[in-house]
TORNUZA-920309 format. One record per residue: residue number from 1; x, z, y of N, C-alpha, C in turn. Coordinates in steps of 0.05 Angstrom, whole numbers, plus 5000, padded with zeros to 4 digits. Layout:
<nodes>
seq | n.c1 | n.c3 | n.c2 | ca.c1 | ca.c3 | ca.c2 | c.c1 | c.c3 | c.c2
NUM | X | Z | Y | X | Z | Y | X | Z | Y
...
</nodes>
This chain:
<nodes>
seq | n.c1 | n.c3 | n.c2 | ca.c1 | ca.c3 | ca.c2 | c.c1 | c.c3 | c.c2
1 | 1939 | 1834 | 6199 | 1950 | 1848 | 6174 | 1962 | 1874 | 6182
2 | 1979 | 1871 | 6204 | 1994 | 1897 | 6211 | 1976 | 1919 | 6222
3 | 1954 | 1908 | 6239 | 1934 | 1930 | 6249 | 1917 | 1940 | 6225
4 | 1913 | 1923 | 6206 | 1898 | 1935 | 6183 | 1913 | 1956 | 6168
5 | 1938 | 1951 | 6165 | 1958 | 1968 | 6148 | 1959 | 1996 | 6166
6 | 1959 | 1992 | 6194 | 1963 | 2016 | 6209 | 1937 | 2034 | 6208
7 | 1914 | 2024 | 6204 | 1888 | 2037 | 6203 | 1887 | 2049 | 6175
8 | 1897 | 2035 | 6153 | 1896 | 2047 | 6128 | 1914 | 2071 | 6125
9 | 1938 | 2069 | 6137 | 1959 | 2090 | 6138 | 1949 | 2113 | 6153
10 | 1936 | 2107 | 6175 | 1925 | 2129 | 6191 | 1902 | 2145 | 6178
11 | 1883 | 2129 | 6163 | 1863 | 2144 | 6147 | 1877 | 2159 | 6125
12 | 1898 | 2151 | 6112 | 1907 | 2166 | 6092 | 1920 | 2193 | 6105
13 | 1932 | 2191 | 6125 | 1949 | 2213 | 6137 | 1926 | 2235 | 6147
14 | 1904 | 2224 | 6156 | 1882 | 2244 | 6165 | 1869 | 2258 | 6141
15 | 1867 | 2242 | 6120 | 1857 | 2257 | 6095 | 1877 | 2279 | 6085
16 | 1903 | 2272 | 6087 | 1924 | 2289 | 6075 | 1926 | 2313 | 6093
17 | 1917 | 2311 | 6118 | 1922 | 2336 | 6137 | 1896 | 2355 | 6133
18 | 1877 | 2347 | 6120 | 1857 | 2367 | 6113 | 1864 | 2388 | 6095
19 | 1861 | 2413 | 6101 | 1870 | 2435 | 6082 | 1864 | 2427 | 6053
20 | 1884 | 2429 | 6035 | 1882 | 2421 | 6009 | 1871 | 2448 | 5993
21 | 1856 | 2439 | 5969 | 1847 | 2461 | 5951 | 1873 | 2474 | 5939
22 | 1869 | 2499 | 5934 | 1894 | 2512 | 5920 | 1902 | 2500 | 5893
23 | 1927 | 2496 | 5890 | 1938 | 2485 | 5869 | 1944 | 2503 | 5845
24 | 1945 | 2528 | 5850 | 1953 | 2551 | 5834 | 1933 | 2548 | 5809
25 | 1908 | 2544 | 5810 | 1893 | 2544 | 5788 | 1898 | 2520 | 5769
26 | 1903 | 2496 | 5783 | 1912 | 2472 | 5767 | 1935 | 2476 | 5751
27 | 1953 | 2492 | 5763 | 1980 | 2496 | 5750 | 1977 | 2514 | 5725
28 | 1958 | 2528 | 5721 | 1952 | 2548 | 5700 | 1931 | 2536 | 5681
29 | 1915 | 2518 | 5686 | 1896 | 2508 | 5669 | 1888 | 2481 | 5672
30 | 1890 | 2465 | 5650 | 1884 | 2435 | 5651 | 1854 | 2433 | 5640
31 | 1841 | 2415 | 5656 | 1811 | 2410 | 5651 | 1810 | 2386 | 5634
32 | 1801 | 2389 | 5608 | 1800 | 2369 | 5591 | 1777 | 2349 | 5597
33 | 1759 | 2357 | 5614 | 1737 | 2338 | 5622 | 1741 | 2327 | 5650
34 | 1768 | 2328 | 5658 | 1775 | 2320 | 5685 | 1769 | 2289 | 5689
35 | 1755 | 2283 | 5711 | 1751 | 2254 | 5720 | 1763 | 2253 | 5750
36 | 1784 | 2236 | 5752 | 1795 | 2234 | 5781 | 1777 | 2222 | 5802
37 | 1780 | 2230 | 5826 | 1764 | 2219 | 5847 | 1782 | 2206 | 5868
38 | 1780 | 2181 | 5879 | 1793 | 2171 | 5899 | 1794 | 2190 | 5923
39 | 1817 | 2197 | 5934 | 1818 | 2215 | 5959 | 1823 | 2240 | 5952
40 | 1824 | 2247 | 5925 | 1829 | 2275 | 5917 | 1858 | 2282 | 5926
41 | 1863 | 2310 | 5933 | 1888 | 2318 | 5946 | 1908 | 2321 | 5924
42 | 1934 | 2315 | 5929 | 1955 | 2319 | 5916 | 1975 | 2339 | 5930
43 | 2000 | 2339 | 5925 | 2018 | 2357 | 5938 | 2024 | 2345 | 5968
44 | 2029 | 2321 | 5967 | 2036 | 2308 | 5995 | 2019 | 2284 | 6001
45 | 2006 | 2276 | 5985 | 1988 | 2252 | 5993 | 1962 | 2253 | 5974
46 | 1944 | 2240 | 5984 | 1918 | 2237 | 5967 | 1922 | 2216 | 5947
47 | 1904 | 2216 | 5923 | 1904 | 2196 | 5904 | 1887 | 2172 | 5911
48 | 1901 | 2151 | 5913 | 1886 | 2124 | 5917 | 1899 | 2107 | 5896
49 | 1886 | 2096 | 5875 | 1895 | 2080 | 5856 | 1907 | 2051 | 5865
50 | 1928 | 2044 | 5855 | 1938 | 2020 | 5859 | 1919 | 1997 | 5843
51 | 1910 | 1977 | 5857 | 1895 | 1957 | 5841 | 1911 | 1943 | 5819
52 | 1900 | 1936 | 5797 | 1913 | 1927 | 5774 | 1928 | 1901 | 5780
53 | 1916 | 1883 | 5798 | 1931 | 1861 | 5807 | 1957 | 1865 | 5821
54 | 1958 | 1887 | 5836 | 1981 | 1894 | 5852 | 2002 | 1908 | 5833
55 | 1992 | 1924 | 5812 | 2010 | 1935 | 5793 | 2024 | 1912 | 5780
56 | 2009 | 1892 | 5770 | 2025 | 1869 | 5757 | 2045 | 1855 | 5775
57 | 2036 | 1853 | 5800 | 2055 | 1840 | 5818 | 2080 | 1855 | 5823
58 | 2079 | 1882 | 5826 | 2100 | 1899 | 5829 | 2121 | 1897 | 5807
59 | 2108 | 1899 | 5782 | 2127 | 1897 | 5759 | 2138 | 1869 | 5754
60 | 2122 | 1849 | 5761 | 2135 | 1824 | 5761 | 2158 | 1819 | 5781
61 | 2153 | 1829 | 5806 | 2176 | 1830 | 5825 | 2201 | 1841 | 5818
62 | 2197 | 1862 | 5804 | 2220 | 1880 | 5795 | 2231 | 1868 | 5769
63 | 2218 | 1845 | 5758 | 2228 | 1831 | 5733 | 2232 | 1852 | 5710
64 | 2210 | 1868 | 5707 | 2212 | 1889 | 5683 | 2213 | 1877 | 5658
65 | 2232 | 1886 | 5641 | 2235 | 1875 | 5614 | 2235 | 1898 | 5593
66 | 2238 | 1893 | 5567 | 2242 | 1916 | 5549 | 2268 | 1931 | 5553
67 | 2288 | 1919 | 5567 | 2310 | 1934 | 5572 | 2308 | 1956 | 5593
68 | 2287 | 1956 | 5608 | 2285 | 1973 | 5632 | 2276 | 2000 | 5625
69 | 2283 | 2018 | 5644 | 2270 | 2046 | 5643 | 2256 | 2050 | 5670
70 | 2232 | 2051 | 5670 | 2215 | 2052 | 5697 | 2206 | 2081 | 5700
71 | 2209 | 2090 | 5725 | 2197 | 2114 | 5730 | 2177 | 2112 | 5755
72 | 2154 | 2122 | 5752 | 2134 | 2117 | 5772 | 2130 | 2146 | 5787
73 | 2135 | 2146 | 5814 | 2132 | 2170 | 5829 | 2106 | 2173 | 5839
74 | 2093 | 2195 | 5829 | 2064 | 2198 | 5837 | 2047 | 2180 | 5820
75 | 2050 | 2186 | 5794 | 2039 | 2165 | 5773 | 2010 | 2167 | 5770
76 | 1995 | 2185 | 5781 | 1965 | 2185 | 5781 | 1953 | 2185 | 5754
77 | 1936 | 2165 | 5745 | 1924 | 2161 | 5722 | 1941 | 2147 | 5700
78 | 1963 | 2141 | 5710 | 1984 | 2129 | 5690 | 1985 | 2099 | 5689
79 | 1970 | 2089 | 5705 | 1966 | 2057 | 5702 | 1991 | 2041 | 5705
80 | 2009 | 2048 | 5724 | 2034 | 2031 | 5726 | 2052 | 2036 | 5703
81 | 2055 | 2063 | 5693 | 2070 | 2067 | 5671 | 2061 | 2054 | 5645
82 | 2035 | 2053 | 5644 | 2023 | 2041 | 5618 | 2030 | 2008 | 5621
83 | 2026 | 1998 | 5643 | 2030 | 1969 | 5648 | 2058 | 1962 | 5641
84 | 2077 | 1980 | 5652 | 2105 | 1976 | 5645 | 2113 | 1977 | 5617
85 | 2098 | 1996 | 5602 | 2103 | 1998 | 5575 | 2092 | 1972 | 5557
86 | 2070 | 1964 | 5568 | 2059 | 1938 | 5556 | 2080 | 1916 | 5559
87 | 2097 | 1917 | 5577 | 2119 | 1893 | 5579 | 2143 | 1903 | 5562
88 | 2140 | 1923 | 5549 | 2164 | 1932 | 5530 | 2183 | 1953 | 5540
89 | 2179 | 1961 | 5567 | 2196 | 1979 | 5578 | 2189 | 2007 | 5569
90 | 2210 | 2025 | 5572 | 2203 | 2053 | 5568 | 2198 | 2063 | 5597
91 | 2177 | 2080 | 5601 | 2168 | 2088 | 5626 | 2162 | 2117 | 5626
92 | 2167 | 2130 | 5652 | 2162 | 2155 | 5656 | 2146 | 2159 | 5683
93 | 2123 | 2175 | 5682 | 2107 | 2181 | 5705 | 2112 | 2209 | 5714
94 | 2119 | 2213 | 5738 | 2120 | 2240 | 5750 | 2095 | 2245 | 5768
95 | 2081 | 2266 | 5760 | 2057 | 2271 | 5772 | 2051 | 2303 | 5778
96 | 2043 | 2310 | 5803 | 2042 | 2339 | 5808 | 2018 | 2352 | 5797
97 | 1996 | 2336 | 5793 | 1970 | 2346 | 5785 | 1968 | 2346 | 5752
98 | 1968 | 2370 | 5741 | 1970 | 2371 | 5714 | 1946 | 2357 | 5700
99 | 1923 | 2358 | 5709 | 1899 | 2345 | 5700 | 1902 | 2314 | 5697
100 | 1917 | 2304 | 5718 | 1923 | 2275 | 5720 | 1944 | 2269 | 5699
101 | 1964 | 2286 | 5693 | 1983 | 2281 | 5670 | 1969 | 2280 | 5647
102 | 1951 | 2300 | 5640 | 1936 | 2299 | 5612 | 1919 | 2273 | 5611
103 | 1906 | 2263 | 5631 | 1890 | 2241 | 5633 | 1909 | 2215 | 5625
104 | 1933 | 2217 | 5638 | 1953 | 2196 | 5635 | 1958 | 2192 | 5604
105 | 1965 | 2215 | 5593 | 1973 | 2216 | 5566 | 1953 | 2207 | 5548
106 | 1925 | 2213 | 5551 | 1905 | 2202 | 5536 | 1902 | 2174 | 5541
107 | 1905 | 2163 | 5567 | 1901 | 2135 | 5572 | 1924 | 2117 | 5555
108 | 1947 | 2130 | 5557 | 1970 | 2118 | 5543 | 1962 | 2115 | 5508
109 | 1953 | 2136 | 5500 | 1947 | 2133 | 5472 | 1923 | 2112 | 5468
110 | 1904 | 2113 | 5486 | 1882 | 2092 | 5482 | 1892 | 2062 | 5486
111 | 1913 | 2061 | 5499 | 1924 | 2033 | 5504 | 1945 | 2028 | 5485
112 | 1954 | 2047 | 5466 | 1972 | 2041 | 5444 | 2001 | 2041 | 5455
113 | 2006 | 2052 | 5474 | 2036 | 2053 | 5486 | 2047 | 2082 | 5487
114 | 2034 | 2102 | 5475 | 2044 | 2129 | 5476 | 2073 | 2132 | 5470
115 | 2082 | 2116 | 5449 | 2110 | 2117 | 5441 | 2130 | 2108 | 5461
116 | 2120 | 2092 | 5483 | 2139 | 2083 | 5502 | 2135 | 2094 | 5531
117 | 2117 | 2116 | 5531 | 2112 | 2128 | 5555 | 2115 | 2160 | 5554
118 | 2120 | 2171 | 5578 | 2121 | 2200 | 5581 | 2113 | 2208 | 5606
119 | 2099 | 2229 | 5609 | 2087 | 2239 | 5634 | 2094 | 2267 | 5638
120 | 2106 | 2273 | 5663 | 2115 | 2300 | 5669 | 2098 | 2311 | 5694
121 | 2091 | 2336 | 5690 | 2078 | 2349 | 5712 | 2101 | 2364 | 5729
122 | 2109 | 2348 | 5750 | 2134 | 2358 | 5763 | 2132 | 2349 | 5793
123 | 2146 | 2363 | 5811 | 2150 | 2353 | 5838 | 2167 | 2330 | 5836
124 | 2161 | 2308 | 5851 | 2178 | 2282 | 5851 | 2203 | 2289 | 5867
125 | 2205 | 2307 | 5883 | 2229 | 2314 | 5898 | 2250 | 2325 | 5878
126 | 2242 | 2336 | 5857 | 2258 | 2353 | 5839 | 2265 | 2337 | 5814
127 | 2254 | 2314 | 5810 | 2259 | 2299 | 5785 | 2285 | 2284 | 5784
128 | 2299 | 2281 | 5761 | 2322 | 2265 | 5758 | 2316 | 2237 | 5756
129 | 2325 | 2220 | 5778 | 2321 | 2194 | 5779 | 2343 | 2173 | 5766
130 | 2365 | 2186 | 5757 | 2389 | 2173 | 5752 | 2386 | 2151 | 5728
131 | 2366 | 2155 | 5710 | 2365 | 2137 | 5687 | 2347 | 2114 | 5692
132 | 2337 | 2113 | 5715 | 2318 | 2091 | 5724 | 2333 | 2065 | 5728
133 | 2320 | 2044 | 5718 | 2330 | 2015 | 5727 | 2310 | 2004 | 5748
134 | 2283 | 2016 | 5747 | 2264 | 2009 | 5763 | 2248 | 2032 | 5771
135 | 2242 | 2037 | 5798 | 2226 | 2058 | 5809 | 2201 | 2045 | 5825
136 | 2175 | 2054 | 5817 | 2153 | 2046 | 5828 | 2139 | 2067 | 5844
137 | 2126 | 2063 | 5868 | 2114 | 2086 | 5880 | 2090 | 2075 | 5899
138 | 2074 | 2092 | 5905 | 2054 | 2089 | 5927 | 2048 | 2113 | 5942
139 | 2068 | 2117 | 5960 | 2071 | 2141 | 5976 | 2070 | 2135 | 6004
140 | 2069 | 2152 | 6024 | 2068 | 2148 | 6051 | 2096 | 2145 | 6062
141 | 2100 | 2130 | 6084 | 2126 | 2123 | 6093 | 2144 | 2145 | 6099
142 | 2133 | 2166 | 6108 | 2150 | 2190 | 6113 | 2160 | 2202 | 6086
143 | 2148 | 2201 | 6063 | 2157 | 2207 | 6038 | 2179 | 2188 | 6028
144 | 2172 | 2162 | 6030 | 2191 | 2142 | 6023 | 2220 | 2149 | 6038
145 | 2218 | 2155 | 6063 | 2242 | 2160 | 6081 | 2255 | 2185 | 6071
146 | 2241 | 2205 | 6064 | 2255 | 2230 | 6051 | 2267 | 2225 | 6026
147 | 2257 | 2207 | 6009 | 2268 | 2201 | 5982 | 2290 | 2179 | 5986
148 | 2292 | 2167 | 6010 | 2313 | 2143 | 6010 | 2342 | 2150 | 6006
149 | 2351 | 2173 | 6015 | 2380 | 2179 | 6008 | 2385 | 2181 | 5980
150 | 2366 | 2190 | 5965 | 2369 | 2193 | 5935 | 2369 | 2165 | 5922
151 | 2350 | 2150 | 5933 | 2345 | 2123 | 5921 | 2373 | 2105 | 5924
152 | 2384 | 2110 | 5950 | 2408 | 2094 | 5955 | 2431 | 2103 | 5941
153 | 2430 | 2126 | 5927 | 2452 | 2137 | 5911 | 2449 | 2128 | 5883
154 | 2426 | 2114 | 5876 | 2425 | 2105 | 5850 | 2443 | 2083 | 5842
155 | 2446 | 2078 | 5815 | 2463 | 2057 | 5808 | 2456 | 2028 | 5823
156 | 2475 | 2014 | 5834 | 2473 | 1990 | 5848 | 2456 | 1968 | 5827
157 | 2436 | 1956 | 5838 | 2420 | 1938 | 5822 | 2392 | 1951 | 5815
158 | 2388 | 1977 | 5817 | 2366 | 1991 | 5813 | 2346 | 1982 | 5830
159 | 2320 | 1973 | 5822 | 2299 | 1961 | 5837 | 2278 | 1980 | 5843
160 | 2270 | 1981 | 5868 | 2251 | 2000 | 5879 | 2227 | 1982 | 5889
161 | 2204 | 1989 | 5880 | 2180 | 1974 | 5890 | 2159 | 1994 | 5899
162 | 2147 | 1987 | 5923 | 2129 | 2001 | 5938 | 2105 | 1988 | 5941
163 | 2079 | 2001 | 5936 | 2054 | 1991 | 5946 | 2054 | 1997 | 5973
164 | 2054 | 1976 | 5991 | 2046 | 1976 | 6021 | 2066 | 1988 | 6037
165 | 2076 | 2011 | 6032 | 2091 | 2025 | 6053 | 2122 | 2020 | 6052
166 | 2136 | 2023 | 6076 | 2162 | 2013 | 6077 | 2181 | 2037 | 6076
167 | 2209 | 2028 | 6081 | 2229 | 2048 | 6082 | 2242 | 2048 | 6108
168 | 2224 | 2048 | 6129 | 2234 | 2046 | 6157 | 2257 | 2024 | 6158
169 | 2279 | 2030 | 6171 | 2297 | 2010 | 6176 | 2315 | 1998 | 6154
170 | 2308 | 2008 | 6129 | 2319 | 1994 | 6105 | 2298 | 1972 | 6100
171 | 2304 | 1949 | 6107 | 2289 | 1926 | 6103 | 2286 | 1917 | 6073
172 | 2262 | 1910 | 6067 | 2259 | 1903 | 6039 | 2273 | 1875 | 6034
173 | 2281 | 1871 | 6008 | 2295 | 1845 | 5998 | 2275 | 1828 | 5994
174 | 2251 | 1834 | 5986 | 2228 | 1815 | 5980 | 2201 | 1828 | 5987
175 | 2183 | 1814 | 5995 | 2153 | 1824 | 6002 | 2136 | 1802 | 5990
176 | 2115 | 1813 | 5978 | 2093 | 1797 | 5966 | 2068 | 1805 | 5974
177 | 2050 | 1788 | 5983 | 2020 | 1796 | 5987 | 2004 | 1781 | 5968
178 | 1986 | 1794 | 5951 | 1968 | 1782 | 5934 | 1943 | 1772 | 5947
179 | 1932 | 1753 | 5932 | 1907 | 1744 | 5944 | 1883 | 1762 | 5940
180 | 1885 | 1778 | 5918 | 1865 | 1798 | 5911 | 1865 | 1821 | 5931
181 | 1843 | 1835 | 5932 | 1840 | 1858 | 5950 | 1851 | 1854 | 5975
182 | 1846 | 1832 | 5989 | 1858 | 1825 | 6013 | 1855 | 1843 | 6037
183 | 1833 | 1859 | 6035 | 1827 | 1878 | 6055 | 1838 | 1906 | 6048
184 | 1853 | 1910 | 6031 | 1861 | 1937 | 6023 | 1892 | 1935 | 6012
185 | 1895 | 1944 | 5989 | 1924 | 1947 | 5977 | 1930 | 1922 | 5963
186 | 1945 | 1905 | 5979 | 1950 | 1878 | 5968 | 1981 | 1871 | 5975
187 | 1997 | 1889 | 5983 | 2023 | 1882 | 5994 | 2044 | 1899 | 5978
188 | 2064 | 1886 | 5966 | 2085 | 1899 | 5951 | 2113 | 1893 | 5962
189 | 2129 | 1913 | 5966 | 2158 | 1909 | 5975 | 2178 | 1918 | 5954
190 | 2198 | 1904 | 5954 | 2221 | 1907 | 5936 | 2245 | 1911 | 5950
191 | 2262 | 1932 | 5942 | 2287 | 1936 | 5948 | 2307 | 1936 | 5924
192 | 2332 | 1925 | 5929 | 2350 | 1927 | 5906 | 2373 | 1945 | 5916
193 | 2378 | 1967 | 5904 | 2398 | 1984 | 5912 | 2425 | 1970 | 5915
194 | 2436 | 1971 | 5939 | 2463 | 1957 | 5942 | 2489 | 1974 | 5935
195 | 2507 | 1958 | 5925 | 2534 | 1972 | 5921 | 2545 | 1983 | 5948
196 | 2561 | 2001 | 5949 | 2573 | 2013 | 5974 | 2601 | 2001 | 5978
197 | 2605 | 1982 | 5995 | 2627 | 1968 | 6002 | 2641 | 1973 | 6028
198 | 2628 | 1992 | 6045 | 2638 | 1995 | 6072 | 2669 | 2006 | 6069
199 | 2686 | 1992 | 6087 | 2714 | 2000 | 6087 | 2732 | 1978 | 6088
200 | 2757 | 1983 | 6081 | 2777 | 1961 | 6083 | 2784 | 1952 | 6054
201 | 2788 | 1926 | 6047 | 2790 | 1913 | 6024 | 2815 | 1894 | 6028
202 | 2833 | 1898 | 6006 | 2857 | 1881 | 6009 | 2854 | 1854 | 5995
203 | 2862 | 1832 | 6010 | 2859 | 1805 | 5999 | 2890 | 1798 | 5994
204 | 2896 | 1778 | 5975 | 2923 | 1769 | 5972 | 2936 | 1762 | 5999
205 | 2919 | 1749 | 6016 | 2929 | 1737 | 6040 | 2917 | 1753 | 6067
206 | 2910 | 1776 | 6064 | 2900 | 1790 | 6086 | 2882 | 1814 | 6080
207 | 2862 | 1821 | 6096 | 2847 | 1842 | 6091 | 2818 | 1840 | 6103
208 | 2796 | 1852 | 6093 | 2771 | 1849 | 6104 | 2764 | 1878 | 6111
209 | 2754 | 1883 | 6132 | 2741 | 1907 | 6140 | 2710 | 1904 | 6140
210 | 2695 | 1914 | 6121 | 2666 | 1912 | 6119 | 2653 | 1937 | 6136
211 | 2634 | 1930 | 6150 | 2615 | 1952 | 6158 | 2587 | 1944 | 6145
212 | 2571 | 1964 | 6135 | 2548 | 1961 | 6120 | 2524 | 1978 | 6128
213 | 2502 | 1964 | 6130 | 2477 | 1975 | 6137 | 2458 | 1968 | 6115
214 | 2454 | 1988 | 6096 | 2441 | 1982 | 6073 | 2452 | 1958 | 6058
215 | 2435 | 1935 | 6055 | 2446 | 1911 | 6040 | 2459 | 1891 | 6059
216 | 2459 | 1896 | 6086 | 2470 | 1881 | 6106 | 2501 | 1885 | 6110
217 | 2517 | 1862 | 6113 | 2545 | 1865 | 6117 | 2555 | 1850 | 6142
218 | 2569 | 1864 | 6155 | 2586 | 1852 | 6179 | 2615 | 1861 | 6175
219 | 2631 | 1850 | 6193 | 2660 | 1859 | 6191 | 2679 | 1836 | 6202
220 | 2705 | 1839 | 6196 | 2724 | 1824 | 6205 | 2747 | 1818 | 6183
221 | 2756 | 1794 | 6179 | 2777 | 1786 | 6164 | 2804 | 1782 | 6178
222 | 2823 | 1797 | 6170 | 2851 | 1796 | 6186 | 2871 | 1783 | 6167
223 | 2883 | 1763 | 6180 | 2907 | 1748 | 6166 | 2927 | 1745 | 6184
224 | 2949 | 1765 | 6182 | 2969 | 1765 | 6204 | 2957 | 1773 | 6230
225 | 2961 | 1756 | 6251 | 2952 | 1758 | 6277 | 2924 | 1749 | 6280
226 | 2912 | 1733 | 6262 | 2886 | 1720 | 6266 | 2866 | 1739 | 6253
227 | 2842 | 1738 | 6268 | 2819 | 1753 | 6261 | 2795 | 1736 | 6263
228 | 2781 | 1739 | 6240 | 2754 | 1721 | 6237 | 2731 | 1738 | 6229
229 | 2709 | 1734 | 6242 | 2685 | 1751 | 6237 | 2672 | 1745 | 6208
230 | 2661 | 1764 | 6198 | 2646 | 1759 | 6171 | 2617 | 1753 | 6181
231 | 2608 | 1732 | 6169 | 2581 | 1722 | 6175 | 2562 | 1721 | 6149
232 | 2538 | 1723 | 6155 | 2518 | 1723 | 6135 | 2523 | 1740 | 6112
233 | 2535 | 1763 | 6115 | 2541 | 1781 | 6094 | 2518 | 1795 | 6082
234 | 2515 | 1795 | 6056 | 2492 | 1810 | 6042 | 2497 | 1817 | 6012
235 | 2484 | 1841 | 6006 | 2489 | 1851 | 5979 | 2460 | 1853 | 5964
236 | 2463 | 1844 | 5939 | 2440 | 1847 | 5922 | 2447 | 1860 | 5898
237 | 2447 | 1889 | 5900 | 2461 | 1902 | 5879 | 2489 | 1902 | 5882
238 | 2501 | 1892 | 5857 | 2529 | 1888 | 5857 | 2540 | 1859 | 5867
239 | 2520 | 1844 | 5872 | 2525 | 1816 | 5880 | 2528 | 1815 | 5910
240 | 2553 | 1803 | 5919 | 2560 | 1801 | 5947 | 2564 | 1772 | 5957
241 | 2554 | 1767 | 5979 | 2558 | 1740 | 5992 | 2567 | 1745 | 6021
242 | 2584 | 1727 | 6032 | 2588 | 1726 | 6060 | 2604 | 1700 | 6067
243 | 2608 | 1695 | 6092 | 2624 | 1671 | 6100 | 2645 | 1678 | 6118
244 | 2667 | 1665 | 6116 | 2691 | 1668 | 6133 | 2699 | 1641 | 6142
245 | 2697 | 1634 | 6167 | 2706 | 1608 | 6179 | 2691 | 1583 | 6162
246 | 2667 | 1588 | 6153 | 2651 | 1568 | 6143 | 2657 | 1568 | 6109
247 | 2674 | 1579 | 6099 | 2679 | 1584 | 6074 | 2659 | 1603 | 6061
248 | 2646 | 1597 | 6040 | 2625 | 1615 | 6028 | 2639 | 1632 | 6003
249 | 2639 | 1658 | 6006 | 2649 | 1678 | 5987 | 2624 | 1690 | 5972
250 | 2628 | 1690 | 5943 | 2608 | 1703 | 5927 | 2623 | 1716 | 5905
251 | 2611 | 1741 | 5896 | 2625 | 1755 | 5876 | 2610 | 1777 | 5867
252 | 2622 | 1795 | 5848 | 2611 | 1817 | 5836 | 2630 | 1842 | 5845
253 | 2616 | 1864 | 5856 | 2630 | 1889 | 5861 | 2631 | 1903 | 5836
254 | 2657 | 1911 | 5828 | 2659 | 1928 | 5805 | 2676 | 1952 | 5812
255 | 2663 | 1974 | 5820 | 2676 | 1997 | 5831 | 2694 | 1990 | 5854
256 | 2720 | 1991 | 5851 | 2741 | 1988 | 5873 | 2750 | 1957 | 5873
257 | 2737 | 1940 | 5858 | 2748 | 1912 | 5857 | 2724 | 1893 | 5861
258 | 2729 | 1871 | 5874 | 2712 | 1848 | 5877 | 2723 | 1824 | 5867
259 | 2708 | 1811 | 5847 | 2717 | 1787 | 5834 | 2697 | 1764 | 5841
260 | 2706 | 1740 | 5849 | 2687 | 1718 | 5854 | 2698 | 1692 | 5859
261 | 2681 | 1672 | 5872 | 2692 | 1648 | 5877 | 2688 | 1644 | 5910
262 | 2704 | 1627 | 5919 | 2700 | 1618 | 5946 | 2698 | 1588 | 5946
263 | 2678 | 1578 | 5962 | 2672 | 1548 | 5961 | 2674 | 1540 | 5991
264 | 2689 | 1514 | 5994 | 2689 | 1501 | 6019 | 2680 | 1473 | 6015
265 | 2684 | 1457 | 6035 | 2672 | 1432 | 6034 | 2687 | 1414 | 6014
266 | 2711 | 1419 | 6004 | 2725 | 1405 | 5989 | 2735 | 1418 | 5962
267 | 2731 | 1442 | 5958 | 2742 | 1456 | 5934 | 2725 | 1482 | 5929
268 | 2733 | 1491 | 5906 | 2722 | 1517 | 5897 | 2743 | 1533 | 5881
269 | 2748 | 1556 | 5889 | 2770 | 1574 | 5875 | 2763 | 1601 | 5873
270 | 2778 | 1616 | 5855 | 2774 | 1644 | 5851 | 2785 | 1662 | 5872
271 | 2772 | 1684 | 5878 | 2781 | 1704 | 5898 | 2779 | 1732 | 5885
272 | 2797 | 1749 | 5895 | 2791 | 1779 | 5886 | 2800 | 1796 | 5913
273 | 2789 | 1821 | 5910 | 2796 | 1841 | 5932 | 2797 | 1867 | 5920
274 | 2813 | 1885 | 5929 | 2811 | 1913 | 5920 | 2808 | 1933 | 5945
275 | 2795 | 1953 | 5938 | 2789 | 1972 | 5960 | 2814 | 1988 | 5968
276 | 2818 | 1993 | 5994 | 2842 | 2010 | 6002 | 2831 | 2037 | 6002
277 | 2847 | 2054 | 5986 | 2841 | 2082 | 5984 | 2850 | 2094 | 6005
278 | 2835 | 2110 | 6019 | 2841 | 2126 | 6045 | 2857 | 2149 | 6038
</nodes>
């Protein structure tokens, strides 16, 4: 599977390096008779549609509900935005090709979800992502990496779903391979934006110093002269879990406070911590 993905990625990159047609005419005139073609040039990547089965898998992984606001980066013909709207979510597509934007709007009308969808002819690097609870995308790894700092600054718990391509050393929280389209686009990766907890936190009986790499946590607990390592530390949005000397800590990060429970072999009790302000 890895070699297959490498060949697919290489093919996409080779296509993208072919000199693109001028976009100036596209920006000034929308073709009402436009029919998209697989492999057509975009700003940074060619258009290859995500199979419907994988669209559904991606939205299922992100647990999209009517409470969500979904943003699809590089929305193409609008299929992911439309599928999200059919689940009751409000959804926004960001697409650089104006013909694709108009096509998407027409597709949303045909599918009866125009009231829950919006499509913008815009550069994905310049769009506001702050309202999103879910972001979907099918972009190349180098584009994902360029977007990564902005994604990590989104509200903790925001779900990011990618067709096939990774975020480099930011490991996915979940990964699913569908049985359909086994030889092409059948892999989805999900990241949950983690809260930022790196630093020193005061406990009633000591302090914890967290070091954080994306959703993974390490660190030490200090109680007087005794120091214990943090084990199995992890964040899923605002949810935090870790172990100290076999005791299992779980809780919710709320800005500069953590509230939760600690469980050992014989009891369960509440715990709390506050961030030390530098």
